[in-house]
C-alpha angles and dihedrals in degrees: 000000000000091000090059090055091044089052091049092050090050091051089049091053094046091048093048091053091045090055088055097045108038120097096209117084092207090054091051088052092049090049092049091051089051088054090055093047092051088053088051089056092051089052091052092051089049088055096247102126094161093056090041093054090046091051092046095050099040103026101044105015110038096030094052092048092049092048093049093048090048091051088048091052094046091051092049091050091049093053089049090050090050092049093050090052096053 
């Protein structure tokens, strides 16, 4: 059982470093979501299913959707600004 927790911690560390080093914003959002999912697995192993479900829904699901929508909106506004300058 301890090897599963060690694997999840390793995945979380790799995901956190990936968020910092990757150039693509979409990839950073996906890596952040992977960190949250690994944390959810740790909570399940520690027998806290309510906390795990909350972390999975809010941390990985809702946060990823909100960040992706914000990124889409920023790109759309940037395109509008470029069109108005031309």
